[in-house]
C-alpha distance (Angstrom), angle and dihedral (degrees) to the residues before:
residue distance angle dihedral
M1 . . .
K2 3.81 . .
A3 3.79 133.5 .
S4 3.81 120.6 -158.1
N5 3.82 95.9 176.5
I6 3.77 140.8 12.3
I7 3.79 96.4 -96.1
E8 3.77 90.8 54.8
Y9 3.83 90.1 44.9
L10 3.85 93.0 52.7
T11 3.80 92.3 54.2
Y12 3.82 87.2 65.4
V13 3.79 102.7 42.4
T14 3.81 97.0 52.5
D15 3.80 89.1 87.5
E16 3.84 105.9 126.2
D17 3.81 92.8 -142.1
C18 3.79 92.9 60.9
E19 3.75 109.3 88.4
W20 3.82 107.3 153.6
F21 3.76 128.3 44.1
R22 3.80 136.9 -171.6
G23 3.76 127.5 -169.6
Q24 3.84 121.5 -157.9
I25 3.79 123.7 -169.3
D26 3.82 91.4 -141.3
I27 3.75 121.2 47.7
T28 3.83 92.5 -154.0
W29 3.82 93.5 63.1
E30 3.77 114.4 105.8
L31 3.82 122.2 -131.0
L32 3.80 96.7 -102.6
P33 3.80 133.3 136.0
S34 3.80 119.3 -103.8
I35 3.81 93.9 -112.7
S36 3.79 89.0 66.7
R37 3.82 89.5 65.6
I38 3.83 93.9 64.8
K39 3.79 102.0 118.0
K40 3.84 99.3 -153.8
P41 3.81 106.8 21.9
E42 3.81 92.0 164.3
K43 3.85 87.2 67.2
C44 3.78 99.0 35.8
G45 3.83 110.9 155.4
G46 3.82 89.8 2.8
L47 3.78 90.2 -70.7
E48 3.81 128.6 115.4
H49 3.82 114.5 -109.7
F50 3.78 128.7 -177.7
D51 3.80 102.6 -157.2
W52 3.79 145.1 -1.3
E53 3.77 92.0 -89.6
E54 3.80 91.4 62.2
V55 3.79 91.1 47.0
E56 3.80 91.6 52.0
E57 3.80 91.4 47.1
Y58 3.79 91.9 49.9
L59 3.81 93.6 49.3
L60 3.82 93.9 48.4
D61 3.82 92.8 44.9
E62 3.80 91.0 51.8
F63 3.79 92.5 46.0
E64 3.77 94.1 47.9
K65 3.84 92.3 47.1
Q66 3.78 96.3 47.3
A67 3.78 98.7 35.9
A68 3.85 95.7 49.8
P69 3.86 94.8 96.7
F70 3.77 91.7 53.3
M71 3.84 101.1 42.1
D72 3.79 115.8 99.7
F73 3.82 93.3 -164.1
T74 3.81 139.5 40.7
P75 3.84 113.9 -119.8
K76 3.78 109.9 -123.1
N77 3.79 93.8 -147.3
K78 3.82 144.5 -8.2
W79 3.80 92.5 -79.1
E80 3.76 94.9 57.3
L81 3.80 89.1 48.1
L82 3.86 89.8 50.0
V83 3.82 92.2 51.7
H84 3.76 91.8 48.9
A85 3.80 93.0 46.6
Q86 3.80 91.6 46.1
H87 3.79 92.1 55.2
H88 3.78 90.4 53.6
G89 3.81 94.1 51.1
L90 3.82 104.0 -95.8
P91 3.84 113.0 146.0
T92 3.83 107.1 -109.3
T93 3.75 142.2 161.9
L94 3.85 90.1 -105.5
L95 3.77 129.6 101.9
D96 3.82 118.7 -159.2
W97 3.77 122.4 -126.6
T98 3.79 132.6 172.2
S99 3.81 132.5 -147.5
N100 3.83 89.3 -143.7
P101 3.88 113.9 82.3
L102 3.81 93.8 -160.1
K103 3.80 90.8 56.9
A104 3.77 89.7 49.6
L105 3.81 88.6 52.9
F106 3.79 89.3 53.0
F107 3.81 92.4 60.5
A108 3.81 90.2 49.6
V109 3.86 91.5 59.1
E110 3.84 108.4 20.1
D111 3.82 99.4 99.5
S112 3.83 108.7 72.1
S113 3.83 90.8 -169.1
K114 3.80 86.0 70.4
D115 3.81 96.4 54.6
N116 3.79 88.6 112.0
V117 3.84 92.0 71.4
D118 3.84 133.3 54.6
G119 3.76 117.2 -105.3
V120 3.82 127.4 -147.8
V121 3.80 141.4 -152.4
Y122 3.76 120.2 -152.3
A123 3.79 117.5 -149.5
C124 3.77 112.1 -158.8
E125 3.74 139.5 -167.8
V126 3.81 112.0 -139.3
R127 3.79 111.7 -138.7
S128 3.79 97.2 179.0
F129 3.75 136.1 -4.4
S130 3.79 141.0 159.4
P131 3.85 114.7 -117.5
T132 3.80 88.8 -153.2
T133 3.81 139.1 29.3
K134 3.83 92.3 -132.5
Y135 3.82 94.2 104.6
A136 3.76 98.9 22.2
D137 3.81 96.5 115.1
L138 3.83 88.9 61.1
A139 3.80 96.6 40.0
F140 3.78 98.1 44.8
K141 3.77 101.2 57.9
E142 3.76 94.6 97.7
N143 3.80 120.2 98.6
R144 3.79 93.8 -109.3
I145 3.78 142.3 91.9
N146 3.76 107.8 -86.1
C147 3.75 126.0 -163.2
F148 3.77 130.5 -146.4
Q149 3.75 147.8 159.4
T150 3.73 125.6 -143.9
S151 3.78 141.2 -160.2
H152 3.76 118.2 -80.1
L153 3.83 96.0 -82.0
N154 3.78 94.8 166.1
S155 3.78 141.3 3.4
R156 3.84 93.3 -99.9
I157 3.78 93.6 61.8
I158 3.80 89.4 51.6
A159 3.75 94.2 46.0
Q160 3.81 95.2 44.6
E161 3.81 94.9 40.5
G162 3.75 86.3 -129.2
C163 3.74 131.2 -160.5
F164 3.82 129.7 167.3
S165 3.79 147.1 -139.8
A166 3.77 117.6 -152.6
Y167 3.81 118.0 -149.4
P168 3.81 122.0 -145.4
L169 3.79 116.2 -114.6
P170 3.84 112.1 -112.3
Q171 3.75 119.3 -129.6
G172 3.76 115.5 -89.7
F173 3.78 108.1 -24.3
Q174 3.79 98.2 -36.6
R175 3.80 116.7 146.3
F176 3.79 119.9 -87.1
Q177 3.76 114.8 -111.7
S178 3.78 117.2 -123.7
L179 3.80 123.8 -122.2
K180 3.81 89.7 -102.1
Q181 3.80 91.0 53.6
H182 3.79 91.3 50.7
M183 3.81 89.8 49.3
E184 3.80 89.6 56.9
T185 3.81 90.4 57.9
D186 3.81 93.8 40.2
S187 3.82 90.5 -117.8
S188 3.76 100.6 129.3
G189 3.77 134.7 91.0
L190 3.78 90.7 -144.7
S191 3.79 134.9 37.6
I192 3.76 132.9 -159.2
K193 3.76 110.5 -110.1
F194 3.79 96.1 -176.5
E195 3.81 142.1 -20.7
I196 3.81 125.1 -131.1
T197 3.80 115.7 -152.9
I198 3.82 114.8 -145.2
P199 3.82 106.3 -153.7
K200 3.77 114.0 -130.6
S201 3.81 90.2 -129.7
D202 3.82 90.2 61.8
K203 3.82 101.5 44.0
A204 3.83 95.9 94.0
N205 3.83 92.3 50.0
I206 3.79 91.7 48.0
R207 3.80 91.1 49.7
N208 3.80 88.1 54.4
E209 3.77 92.1 48.8
L210 3.83 91.1 49.9
R211 3.78 90.9 48.3
K212 3.82 89.5 56.7
L213 3.83 88.5 52.5
G214 3.81 91.6 50.7
V215 3.82 96.4 -109.0
T216 3.79 99.9 135.6
H217 3.80 141.7 128.3
Q218 3.79 87.3 -92.8
S219 3.86 91.6 58.1
L220 3.77 96.4 40.5
F221 3.82 99.3 39.4
P222 3.80 104.7 41.1
G223 3.81 111.1 -155.0
L224 3.72 141.0 49.6
D225 3.82 95.1 -53.8
G226 3.78 91.2 57.5
I227 3.79 93.0 46.7
A228 3.82 92.3 50.8
K229 3.79 92.2 47.1
S230 3.77 92.2 49.8
I231 3.83 91.0 52.1
V232 3.79 92.5 49.6
N233 3.78 92.4 48.3
R234 3.82 90.7 60.5
F235 3.81 85.6 72.4
D236 3.80 91.4 67.1
């Protein structure tokens, strides 16, 4: 299915079974966590690592150590730390979702430099998820994609109505499996119910429609960076 404007888009996302949404600026990108895009994980940070677990541990240790002076809260567990690190650009095993379909649509069109490719919004049915990270270490040991929500650790989570899927770490340095591959083996807490293609020719118009509804960088990225980006985007 395709959506060329917000009205058309909303006719699709009113399905009651669709609870989580994710917009991607490029329809060809797979649903994979950012850590999977590290090109040479065995030499991450100039150190020798033997598997993905060591890479993740190294990244989180470095982030926690160097970010400590700037963090205004203490993460209660690994999952809260992962969420915070993810929102500041650290490669993690998490994939961001939102419970708000209009905010997912924003992420499918927000980058005007990608107006030469179609975008996409994934609408998912959530089969199981944890409403808290309190018991995540026990619940997430299975080799599957697990889903969770967390407390409002920062303003972006609140603004974006964020929720998360956590991918299992492959053995050694084997490739991560995409969400669709996990769905094939019934090893995912959420499943794609349908995909909505956002034609490249309509991205600019949809950005303008979202701007009129107040869905902008300024509203989704509270702070000076979001304000500046929103001002620049008015030049599109």
